[in-house]
MMTF fields as JSON, N, C-alpha, C and O atoms, coordinates in Angstrom:
{
  "mmtfVersion": "1.0.0",
  "mmtfProducer": "UNKNOWN",
  "numBonds": 335,
  "numAtoms": 336,
  "numGroups": 84,
  "numChains": 1,
  "numModels": 1,
  "chainsPerModel": [1],
  "groupsPerChain": [84],
  "chainIdList": ["A"],
  "bondAtomList": [4, 2, 8, 6, 12, 10, 16, 14, 20, 18, 24, 22, 28, 26, 32, 30, 36, 34, 40, 38, 44, 42, 48, 46, 52, 50, 56, 54, 60, 58, 64, 62, 68, 66, 72, 70, 76, 74, 80, 78, 84, 82, 88, 86, 92, 90, 96, 94, 100, 98, 104, 102, 108, 106, 112, 110, 116, 114, 120, 118, 124, 122, 128, 126, 132, 130, 136, 134, 140, 138, 144, 142, 148, 146, 152, 150, 156, 154, 160, 158, 164, 162, 168, 166, 172, 170, 176, 174, 180, 178, 184, 182, 188, 186, 192, 190, 196, 194, 200, 198, 204, 202, 208, 206, 212, 210, 216, 214, 220, 218, 224, 222, 228, 226, 232, 230, 236, 234, 240, 238, 244, 242, 248, 246, 252, 250, 256, 254, 260, 258, 264, 262, 268, 266, 272, 270, 276, 274, 280, 278, 284, 282, 288, 286, 292, 290, 296, 294, 300, 298, 304, 302, 308, 306, 312, 310, 316, 314, 320, 318, 324, 322, 328, 326, 332, 330],
  "bondOrderList": [1, 1, 1, 1, 1, 1, 1, 1, 1, 1, 1, 1, 1, 1, 1, 1, 1, 1, 1, 1, 1, 1, 1, 1, 1, 1, 1, 1, 1, 1, 1, 1, 1, 1, 1, 1, 1, 1, 1, 1, 1, 1, 1, 1, 1, 1, 1, 1, 1, 1, 1, 1, 1, 1, 1, 1, 1, 1, 1, 1, 1, 1, 1, 1, 1, 1, 1, 1, 1, 1, 1, 1, 1, 1, 1, 1, 1, 1, 1, 1, 1, 1, 1],
  "groupList": [{"groupName": "MET", "atomNameList": ["N", "CA", "C", "O"], "elementList": ["N", "C", "C", "O"], "formalChargeList": [0, 0, 0, 0], "bondAtomList": [1, 0, 2, 1, 3, 2], "bondOrderList": [1, 1, 2], "singleLetterCode": "M", "chemCompType": "L-PEPTIDE LINKING"}, {"groupName": "GLY", "atomNameList": ["N", "CA", "C", "O"], "elementList": ["N", "C", "C", "O"], "formalChargeList": [0, 0, 0, 0], "bondAtomList": [1, 0, 2, 1, 3, 2], "bondOrderList": [1, 1, 2], "singleLetterCode": "G", "chemCompType": "PEPTIDE LINKING"}, {"groupName": "THR", "atomNameList": ["N", "CA", "C", "O"], "elementList": ["N", "C", "C", "O"], "formalChargeList": [0, 0, 0, 0], "bondAtomList": [1, 0, 2, 1, 3, 2], "bondOrderList": [1, 1, 2], "singleLetterCode": "T", "chemCompType": "L-PEPTIDE LINKING"}, {"groupName": "ARG", "atomNameList": ["N", "CA", "C", "O"], "elementList": ["N", "C", "C", "O"], "formalChargeList": [0, 0, 0, 0], "bondAtomList": [1, 0, 2, 1, 3, 2], "bondOrderList": [1, 1, 2], "singleLetterCode": "R", "chemCompType": "L-PEPTIDE LINKING"}, {"groupName": "GLN", "atomNameList": ["N", "CA", "C", "O"], "elementList": ["N", "C", "C", "O"], "formalChargeList": [0, 0, 0, 0], "bondAtomList": [1, 0, 2, 1, 3, 2], "bondOrderList": [1, 1, 2], "singleLetterCode": "Q", "chemCompType": "L-PEPTIDE LINKING"}, {"groupName": "GLU", "atomNameList": ["N", "CA", "C", "O"], "elementList": ["N", "C", "C", "O"], "formalChargeList": [0, 0, 0, 0], "bondAtomList": [1, 0, 2, 1, 3, 2], "bondOrderList": [1, 1, 2], "singleLetterCode": "E", "chemCompType": "L-PEPTIDE LINKING"}, {"groupName": "ALA", "atomNameList": ["N", "CA", "C", "O"], "elementList": ["N", "C", "C", "O"], "formalChargeList": [0, 0, 0, 0], "bondAtomList": [1, 0, 2, 1, 3, 2], "bondOrderList": [1, 1, 2], "singleLetterCode": "A", "chemCompType": "L-PEPTIDE LINKING"}, {"groupName": "ILE", "atomNameList": ["N", "CA", "C", "O"], "elementList": ["N", "C", "C", "O"], "formalChargeList": [0, 0, 0, 0], "bondAtomList": [1, 0, 2, 1, 3, 2], "bondOrderList": [1, 1, 2], "singleLetterCode": "I", "chemCompType": "L-PEPTIDE LINKING"}, {"groupName": "ASP", "atomNameList": ["N", "CA", "C", "O"], "elementList": ["N", "C", "C", "O"], "formalChargeList": [0, 0, 0, 0], "bondAtomList": [1, 0, 2, 1, 3, 2], "bondOrderList": [1, 1, 2], "singleLetterCode": "D", "chemCompType": "L-PEPTIDE LINKING"}, {"groupName": "LYS", "atomNameList": ["N", "CA", "C", "O"], "elementList": ["N", "C", "C", "O"], "formalChargeList": [0, 0, 0, 0], "bondAtomList": [1, 0, 2, 1, 3, 2], "bondOrderList": [1, 1, 2], "singleLetterCode": "K", "chemCompType": "L-PEPTIDE LINKING"}, {"groupName": "SER", "atomNameList": ["N", "CA", "C", "O"], "elementList": ["N", "C", "C", "O"], "formalChargeList": [0, 0, 0, 0], "bondAtomList": [1, 0, 2, 1, 3, 2], "bondOrderList": [1, 1, 2], "singleLetterCode": "S", "chemCompType": "L-PEPTIDE LINKING"}, {"groupName": "ASN", "atomNameList": ["N", "CA", "C", "O"], "elementList": ["N", "C", "C", "O"], "formalChargeList": [0, 0, 0, 0], "bondAtomList": [1, 0, 2, 1, 3, 2], "bondOrderList": [1, 1, 2], "singleLetterCode": "N", "chemCompType": "L-PEPTIDE LINKING"}, {"groupName": "LEU", "atomNameList": ["N", "CA", "C", "O"], "elementList": ["N", "C", "C", "O"], "formalChargeList": [0, 0, 0, 0], "bondAtomList": [1, 0, 2, 1, 3, 2], "bondOrderList": [1, 1, 2], "singleLetterCode": "L", "chemCompType": "L-PEPTIDE LINKING"}, {"groupName": "PRO", "atomNameList": ["N", "CA", "C", "O"], "elementList": ["N", "C", "C", "O"], "formalChargeList": [0, 0, 0, 0], "bondAtomList": [1, 0, 2, 1, 3, 2], "bondOrderList": [1, 1, 2], "singleLetterCode": "P", "chemCompType": "L-PEPTIDE LINKING"}, {"groupName": "HIS", "atomNameList": ["N", "CA", "C", "O"], "elementList": ["N", "C", "C", "O"], "formalChargeList": [0, 0, 0, 0], "bondAtomList": [1, 0, 2, 1, 3, 2], "bondOrderList": [1, 1, 2], "singleLetterCode": "H", "chemCompType": "L-PEPTIDE LINKING"}, {"groupName": "VAL", "atomNameList": ["N", "CA", "C", "O"], "elementList": ["N", "C", "C", "O"], "formalChargeList": [0, 0, 0, 0], "bondAtomList": [1, 0, 2, 1, 3, 2], "bondOrderList": [1, 1, 2], "singleLetterCode": "V", "chemCompType": "L-PEPTIDE LINKING"}, {"groupName": "TYR", "atomNameList": ["N", "CA", "C", "O"], "elementList": ["N", "C", "C", "O"], "formalChargeList": [0, 0, 0, 0], "bondAtomList": [1, 0, 2, 1, 3, 2], "bondOrderList": [1, 1, 2], "singleLetterCode": "Y", "chemCompType": "L-PEPTIDE LINKING"}, {"groupName": "PHE", "atomNameList": ["N", "CA", "C", "O"], "elementList": ["N", "C", "C", "O"], "formalChargeList": [0, 0, 0, 0], "bondAtomList": [1, 0, 2, 1, 3, 2], "bondOrderList": [1, 1, 2], "singleLetterCode": "F", "chemCompType": "L-PEPTIDE LINKING"}],
  "groupTypeList": [0, 1, 2, 3, 4, 4, 5, 6, 6, 0, 1, 7, 8, 9, 4, 10, 8, 7, 6, 6, 11, 12, 4, 7, 1, 13, 2, 8, 14, 1, 0, 15, 3, 7, 16, 15, 5, 6, 5, 1, 1, 7, 5, 12, 13, 12, 8, 17, 8, 13, 8, 5, 6, 5, 5, 7, 6, 5, 5, 12, 3, 6, 6, 6, 5, 6, 6, 3, 6, 7, 1, 9, 1, 1, 11, 13, 1, 11, 6, 9, 13, 9, 3, 3],
  "groupIdList": [1, 2, 3, 4, 5, 6, 7, 8, 9, 10, 11, 12, 13, 14, 15, 16, 17, 18, 19, 20, 21, 22, 23, 24, 25, 26, 27, 28, 29, 30, 31, 32, 33, 34, 35, 36, 37, 38, 39, 40, 41, 42, 43, 44, 45, 46, 47, 48, 49, 50, 51, 52, 53, 54, 55, 56, 57, 58, 59, 60, 61, 62, 63, 64, 65, 66, 67, 68, 69, 70, 71, 72, 73, 74, 75, 76, 77, 78, 79, 80, 81, 82, 83, 84],
  "secStructList": [7, 7, 7, 2, 2, 2, 2, 2, 2, 7, 7, 6, 6, 1, 7, 7, 7, 7, 7, 3, 3, 3, 3, 3, 3, 3, 7, 6, 6, 1, 7, 3, 3, 3, 3, 3, 3, 3, 6, 6, 6, 3, 3, 3, 3, 3, 3, 3, 7, 2, 2, 2, 2, 2, 2, 2, 2, 2, 2, 2, 2, 2, 2, 2, 2, 2, 2, 2, 2, 2, 2, 6, 6, 7, 7, 6, 6, 6, 7, 7, 7, 7, 7, 7],
  "xCoordList": [104.708, 105.764, 106.987, 107.242, 107.751, 108.898, 110.134, 110.155, 111.152, 112.429, 113.091, 112.655, 114.149, 114.87, 115.401, 115.403, 115.855, 116.362, 115.262, 115.486, 114.076, 112.965, 112.567, 112.297, 112.529, 112.153, 113.187, 112.827, 114.464, 115.521, 115.451, 115.887, 114.902, 114.832, 113.773, 113.814, 112.836, 111.787, 112.391, 113.171, 112.037, 112.539, 111.553, 110.466, 111.935, 111.047, 110.663, 109.575, 111.54, 111.271, 110.685, 110.482, 110.411, 109.893, 108.37, 107.779, 107.748, 106.299, 105.932, 106.748, 104.729, 104.267, 102.814, 102.036, 102.462, 101.075, 100.356, 99.225, 100.986, 100.391, 99.335, 99.608, 98.139, 97.061, 96.971, 97.128, 96.719, 96.597, 95.633, 95.428, 95.051, 94.212, 95.014, 95.781, 94.833, 95.561, 94.558, 93.677, 94.7, 93.866, 94.792, 95.817, 94.433, 95.233, 94.299, 93.243, 94.688, 93.856, 94.519, 95.554, 93.922, 94.48, 94.114, 93.072, 94.991, 94.686, 94.191, 94.27, 93.686, 93.226, 94.387, 94.175, 95.619, 96.806, 97.558, 98.699, 96.933, 97.549, 98.588, 99.44, 98.528, 99.451, 98.691, 97.461, 99.441, 98.847, 99.15, 100.307, 98.102, 98.296, 98.101, 97.113, 99.068, 98.931, 98.716, 99.579, 97.568, 97.202, 97.15, 96.382, 97.978, 98.047, 97.492, 97.911, 96.555, 95.996, 96.189, 95.653, 96.959, 97.29, 96.705, 96.22, 96.766, 96.287, 96.993, 98.136, 96.324, 96.928, 96.814, 97.498, 95.955, 95.749, 96.83, 96.938, 97.632, 98.693, 98.088, 97.404, 98.336, 97.886, 99.098, 99.829, 99.31, 100.483, 100.077, 99.908, 99.917, 99.63, 100.947, 101.815, 101.086, 102.295, 101.895, 101.13, 102.396, 102.051, 103.206, 104.365, 102.871, 103.857, 103.375, 102.175, 104.336, 103.918, 103.57, 103.989, 102.822, 102.36, 103.485, 103.309, 104.634, 105.742, 106.264, 106.541, 106.396, 106.833, 105.816, 106.189, 104.537, 103.485, 103.562, 103.35, 103.865, 104.007, 105.212, 105.156, 106.309, 107.48, 107.131, 107.541, 106.375, 105.951, 105.077, 105.223, 104.176, 103.307, 104.136, 103.837, 105.171, 106.049, 106.771, 106.909, 107.233, 107.909, 106.946, 107.337, 105.691, 104.687, 104.44, 104.35, 104.331, 104.128, 105.308, 105.116, 106.529, 107.72, 107.784, 108.147, 107.437, 107.438, 106.376, 106.609, 105.212, 104.154, 104.619, 104.351, 105.312, 105.848, 106.853, 106.817, 107.744, 108.737, 108.054, 108.457, 107.025, 106.304, 105.605, 105.572, 105.045, 104.415, 105.441, 105.155, 106.637, 107.694, 108.079, 108.295, 108.166, 108.499, 107.375, 107.64, 106.141, 104.987, 104.859, 104.264, 105.406, 105.353, 106.559, 106.831, 107.29, 108.417, 109.739, 110.741, 109.756, 111.019, 111.903, 111.434, 113.152, 114.106, 113.977, 114.22, 113.595, 113.43, 114.695, 114.61, 115.857, 117.109, 117.349, 118.044, 116.775, 116.984, 115.851, 116.002, 114.731, 113.58, 113.712, 113.327, 114.243, 114.412, 113.467, 113.284, 112.867, 111.974, 112.698, 113.832, 112.035, 112.6, 112.057, 110.861, 112.919, 112.464, 112.077, 112.786, 110.977, 110.515, 110.915, 110.616],
  "yCoordList": [165.479, 165.059, 164.693, 165.329, 163.685, 163.214, 164.063, 165.013, 163.679, 164.371, 163.925, 162.966, 164.626, 164.234, 162.816, 162.068, 162.438, 161.088, 160.064, 159.057, 160.32, 159.395, 159.335, 158.256, 160.478, 160.511, 159.795, 159.115, 159.932, 159.287, 157.772, 157.047, 157.279, 155.847, 155.174, 153.957, 155.935, 155.365, 154.916, 155.646, 153.737, 153.218, 152.237, 152.024, 151.65, 150.757, 149.524, 148.979, 149.075, 147.87, 148.148, 147.215, 149.392, 149.748, 149.835, 150.309, 149.366, 149.472, 150.901, 151.623, 151.309, 152.658, 152.618, 151.78, 153.528, 153.655, 154.781, 155.119, 155.361, 156.464, 155.906, 154.997, 156.456, 156.037, 157.011, 158.219, 156.479, 157.327, 156.688, 155.475, 157.526, 157.069, 157.206, 158.155, 156.265, 156.252, 156.162, 155.303, 157.057, 157.024, 157.037, 157.718, 156.292, 156.231, 156.401, 155.771, 157.254, 157.453, 158.376, 158.976, 158.49, 159.36, 160.822, 161.126, 161.715, 163.148, 163.601, 162.854, 164.815, 165.345, 165.824, 166.348, 165.639, 165.993, 164.752, 164.861, 163.58, 162.357, 161.763, 160.986, 162.117, 161.578, 160.597, 160.552, 159.818, 158.94, 159.563, 159.823, 159.799, 160.431, 159.408, 158.673, 159.379, 158.681, 159.791, 160.647, 159.767, 160.822, 160.22, 159.293, 160.757, 160.275, 161.358, 162.514, 160.973, 161.887, 161.247, 160.173, 161.916, 161.36, 162.214, 163.323, 161.667, 162.37, 163.712, 163.862, 164.664, 165.972, 166.882, 167.903, 166.527, 167.386, 167.303, 168.194, 166.252, 166.096, 165.562, 164.539, 166.244, 165.817, 165.809, 166.796, 164.692, 164.554, 164.004, 162.793, 164.861, 164.383, 164.093, 164.962, 162.888, 162.486, 162.121, 161.177, 162.847, 162.606, 161.928, 162.31, 160.914, 160.147, 160.001, 159.92, 159.967, 159.676, 158.19, 157.433, 157.752, 156.365, 155.328, 154.279, 155.601, 154.641, 154.496, 153.387, 155.619, 155.563, 154.808, 154.036, 155.028, 154.349, 152.836, 152.07, 152.405, 150.967, 150.399, 149.274, 151.164, 150.713, 150.568, 149.605, 151.526, 151.458, 150.227, 149.534, 149.952, 148.773, 147.494, 146.578, 147.419, 146.245, 146.098, 144.987, 147.213, 147.163, 146.731, 145.994, 147.182, 146.75, 145.247, 144.56, 144.738, 143.29, 142.498, 141.483, 142.964, 142.275, 142.32, 141.33, 143.454, 143.571, 142.667, 142.067, 142.562, 141.677, 140.225, 139.46, 139.846, 138.488, 138.22, 137.158, 139.166, 139.007, 138.942, 138.15, 139.763, 139.755, 138.418, 137.909, 137.845, 136.521, 135.481, 134.63, 135.543, 134.588, 134.731, 133.732, 135.964, 136.2, 135.675, 135.054, 135.916, 135.478, 133.969, 133.448, 133.265, 131.803, 131.195, 130.005, 132.009, 131.477, 131.593, 131.034, 132.309, 132.531, 133.453, 134.118, 133.494, 134.346, 135.768, 136.006, 136.734, 138.112, 138.679, 139.519, 138.246, 138.747, 138.27, 138.929, 137.127, 136.573, 136.91, 136.756, 137.363, 137.67, 139.086, 140.048, 139.203, 140.509, 140.598, 139.625, 141.762, 141.915, 141.658, 142.096, 140.943, 140.683, 141.7, 141.994, 142.231, 143.15, 142.316, 141.379, 142.646, 141.891, 142.585, 142.103],
  "zCoordList": [96.807, 95.916, 96.744, 97.766, 96.331, 97.086, 96.874, 96.09, 97.603, 97.452, 96.169, 95.533, 95.791, 94.575, 94.695, 93.717, 95.891, 96.082, 95.837, 95.166, 96.377, 96.178, 94.713, 94.187, 94.056, 92.65, 91.8, 90.839, 92.132, 91.369, 91.509, 90.614, 92.636, 92.868, 91.993, 91.812, 91.454, 90.615, 89.295, 88.683, 88.864, 87.604, 87.011, 87.55, 85.915, 85.182, 86.003, 85.816, 86.911, 87.692, 89.068, 89.845, 89.385, 90.709, 90.674, 89.704, 91.758, 91.893, 92.264, 92.837, 91.946, 92.236, 92.677, 92.222, 93.566, 94.007, 93.279, 93.631, 92.28, 91.534, 90.583, 89.799, 90.66, 89.767, 88.599, 88.772, 87.42, 86.233, 85.246, 85.248, 84.41, 83.305, 82.021, 81.855, 81.125, 79.867, 78.727, 78.727, 77.754, 76.556, 75.346, 75.35, 74.323, 73.102, 71.917, 71.855, 70.977, 69.798, 68.795, 69.083, 67.613, 66.572, 66.825, 67.405, 66.379, 66.448, 65.082, 64.107, 65.017, 63.733, 62.858, 61.765, 63.352, 62.569, 62.081, 61.633, 62.165, 61.678, 62.61, 62.177, 63.871, 64.861, 65.752, 65.741, 66.516, 67.515, 68.873, 69.204, 69.652, 70.959, 72.064, 72.094, 72.971, 74.243, 75.262, 75.457, 75.902, 76.843, 78.238, 78.499, 79.136, 80.51, 81.429, 81.369, 82.27, 83.262, 84.633, 84.907, 85.494, 86.805, 87.916, 87.692, 89.113, 90.297, 90.426, 89.995, 91.006, 91.206, 90.004, 89.935, 89.048, 87.885, 86.828, 85.985, 86.857, 85.857, 84.566, 84.574, 83.469, 82.141, 81.227, 81.144, 80.542, 79.695, 78.333, 78.191, 77.33, 75.977, 75.252, 75.158, 74.752, 74.026, 72.604, 72.402, 71.62, 70.219, 69.495, 69.655, 68.694, 67.939, 66.509, 66.249, 65.574, 64.21, 64.145, 65.021, 63.144, 63.096, 63.169, 63.789, 62.55, 62.62, 64.045, 64.5, 64.745, 66.144, 66.992, 67.875, 66.725, 67.477, 67.271, 68.212, 66.05, 65.797, 66.535, 67.034, 66.612, 67.371, 68.851, 69.499, 69.381, 70.78, 70.998, 72.004, 70.064, 70.17, 70.192, 70.958, 69.364, 69.353, 70.686, 71.197, 71.253, 72.545, 73.648, 74.553, 73.583, 74.558, 74.458, 75.476, 73.233, 73.054, 73.613, 74.282, 73.339, 73.831, 75.36, 75.995, 75.944, 77.402, 78.019, 79.069, 77.377, 77.873, 77.835, 78.761, 76.77, 76.655, 77.773, 78.395, 78.033, 79.098, 80.461, 81.314, 80.679, 81.95, 82.167, 83.288, 81.101, 81.222, 81.64, 82.482, 81.056, 81.402, 82.871, 83.558, 83.35, 84.752, 85.64, 86.669, 85.256, 86.033, 86.115, 87.059, 85.146, 85.13, 85.827, 85.672, 86.6, 87.351, 86.632, 87.078, 85.53, 84.843, 85.654, 86.578, 85.322, 86.019, 85.495, 84.311, 86.355, 85.887, 85.264, 84.367, 85.713, 85.154, 83.737, 82.964, 83.394, 82.053, 81.093, 79.881, 81.612, 80.759, 80.232, 80.898, 79.066, 78.443, 77.261, 76.529, 77.075, 75.928, 74.621, 74.429, 73.725, 72.4, 71.427, 71.426, 70.609, 69.558, 68.358, 67.989, 67.758, 66.582, 65.321, 64.229]
}
């Protein structure tokens, strides 16, 4: 694990070499679970109510749209995710 300075430097725009598995599905309590399993035995179950899960899905779609614009030579500073 890195120092606090190294950990603080990690952000949404930084690349990472950390590998993780991601699973998404419903729970038996009517929630949507995003389950992250990373190297070193890290397991992170994140439960959201269905409305929150739909908001997350919208944010993922908007981020994918912005990433496509950046990948096509758009200016990363101007490509901001649009909320629908």
